[in-house]
C-alpha positions in Angstrom: 0.1 0.0 0.1 1.5 3.4 -0.8 0.5 7.2 -0.1 1.6 10.2 -2.0 4.8 9.9 -4.0 4.9 6.3 -3.8 6.2 6.0 -0.3 5.0 2.6 1.5 2.8 2.8 4.4 3.1 0.3 7.3 0.8 -2.5 6.3 -0.2 -4.8 9.3 2.1 -7.5 7.9 5.0 -5.1 7.9 4.1 -3.9 11.4 4.1 -7.3 12.5 7.5 -8.2 11.0 9.1 -4.8 12.2 8.1 -5.6 15.7 9.1 -9.2 15.6 12.5 -7.9 14.6 12.4 -5.3 17.3 11.5 -8.1 19.8 13.9 -10.9 18.9 17.5 -9.8 18.9 21.0 -11.4 18.2 23.0 -12.7 21.1 24.6 -9.4 21.2 21.7 -7.3 21.3 21.6 -6.0 17.8 18.6 -6.4 15.3 18.7 -9.2 12.8 19.3 -8.1 9.4 17.0 -9.0 6.3 19.9 -10.9 5.1 20.3 -12.9 8.3 16.5 -13.7 8.7 16.5 -15.0 4.9 19.5 -16.9 5.2 18.1 -18.7 8.4 14.9 -19.4 6.7 16.6 -20.7 3.5 18.9 -23.0 5.8 16.2 -24.3 8.2 13.0 -24.4 6.3 11.7 -26.2 3.1 11.0 -23.0 1.5 13.1 -19.9 1.2 13.2 -16.6 0.0 15.7 -13.6 -0.8 16.5 -10.8 1.8 15.3 -8.4 -0.7 11.8 -10.0 -0.8 11.5 -10.1 3.3 12.7 -6.4 3.1 9.9 -5.4 0.7 7.5 -7.5 3.1 8.8 -5.5 6.0 8.7 -2.2 4.4 5.1 -2.6 3.0 6.4 -2.7 -0.6 4.9 -5.9 -0.9 2.1 -7.6 0.9 1.5 -11.2 -1.2 3.1 -13.5 1.1 3.1 -17.2 0.4 1.9 -19.7 3.1 5.2 -21.5 3.0 7.1 -18.2 3.5 4.9 -17.1 6.3 5.6 -20.3 8.2 9.1 -19.9 7.6 9.3 -16.4 8.9 7.1 -17.7 11.9 9.8 -20.3 12.7 12.4 -17.9 12.7 10.6 -15.8 15.2 9.1 -18.8 17.0 5.7 -17.5 16.8 2.4 -18.9 15.5 2.0 -18.4 11.8 -1.4 -17.1 12.1 0.3 -14.0 13.5 1.7 -13.5 10.0 -1.0 -14.6 7.7 -4.1 -13.3 9.3 -4.3 -9.5 9.6 -7.0 -9.2 12.6 -4.5 -11.6 14.7 -1.4 -9.8 13.5 -3.1 -6.5 15.0 -3.7 -8.1 17.9 -0.1 -9.6 18.3 1.5 -6.1 17.6 -0.3 -5.0 20.8 1.3 -8.0 22.5 4.5 -7.5 21.2 4.6 -3.8 22.0 4.0 -4.8 25.5 6.6 -7.3 25.4 8.9 -4.6 24.1 7.9 -2.0 26.9 8.4 -4.6 29.5 12.2 -4.9 28.5 12.5 -1.8 30.3 13.4 -2.4 33.9 11.5 0.7 35.0 8.2 -0.2 33.1 8.6 -3.9 34.5 9.0 -2.5 38.0 6.1 -0.2 37.6 3.8 -3.0 36.1 4.7 -5.4 39.0 4.0 -2.9 41.7 0.7 -1.9 39.8 -0.4 -5.5 40.0 -0.1 -5.2 44.0 -2.4 -2.0 44.4 -6.0 -1.8 44.9 -8.2 -0.7 42.4 -8.3 3.0 43.8 -4.7 2.9 44.0 -4.1 1.6 40.6 -6.7 4.1 39.0 -4.7 7.0 40.9 -1.4 5.8 39.4 -2.9 5.6 36.0 -4.4 9.0 36.2 -0.8 10.3 37.4 0.8 8.6 34.5 -1.8 10.2 31.9 -1.1 13.6 33.5 2.7 13.2 32.8 2.3 11.7 29.7 0.2 14.7 28.8 2.7 17.3 29.9 5.4 15.5 28.1 3.6 15.4 24.8 2.8 19.1 24.9 6.4 20.1 26.4 4.5 21.6 29.6 7.4 20.6 32.2 6.7 23.8 34.0 4.2 22.1 36.5 5.7 20.8 39.6 6.1 17.1 40.3 3.8 15.6 42.8 
């Protein structure tokens, strides 16, 4: 799908592939390259594909995905192939992946763990404060004093 001057937009498939790449990292913490994904799939699955094909899927330049390729990509990321082949499941998966990515941050993880021990009222208060801080950060209004 494209907009304007032929620039690709993020399709549901591109979104899920990019989030999977962000979530699954190499041992050194770096993101896998398109070439590394394609090479792994060629070596470990019945059907391989080129790194250019994967890049085109990941950037939204191409949306047609063979079922065999979807299964190979799913195998690389160790996820259910339906995350890749079914758009509505992909949207739900993106939300789950975004949460998993956010939980990598130790402060986010600590906040979630502490929040799980709060009463409904306490959790509502923390959420209201978080919303207030988020709003201030979005508008650039850092002048209000911290509570």
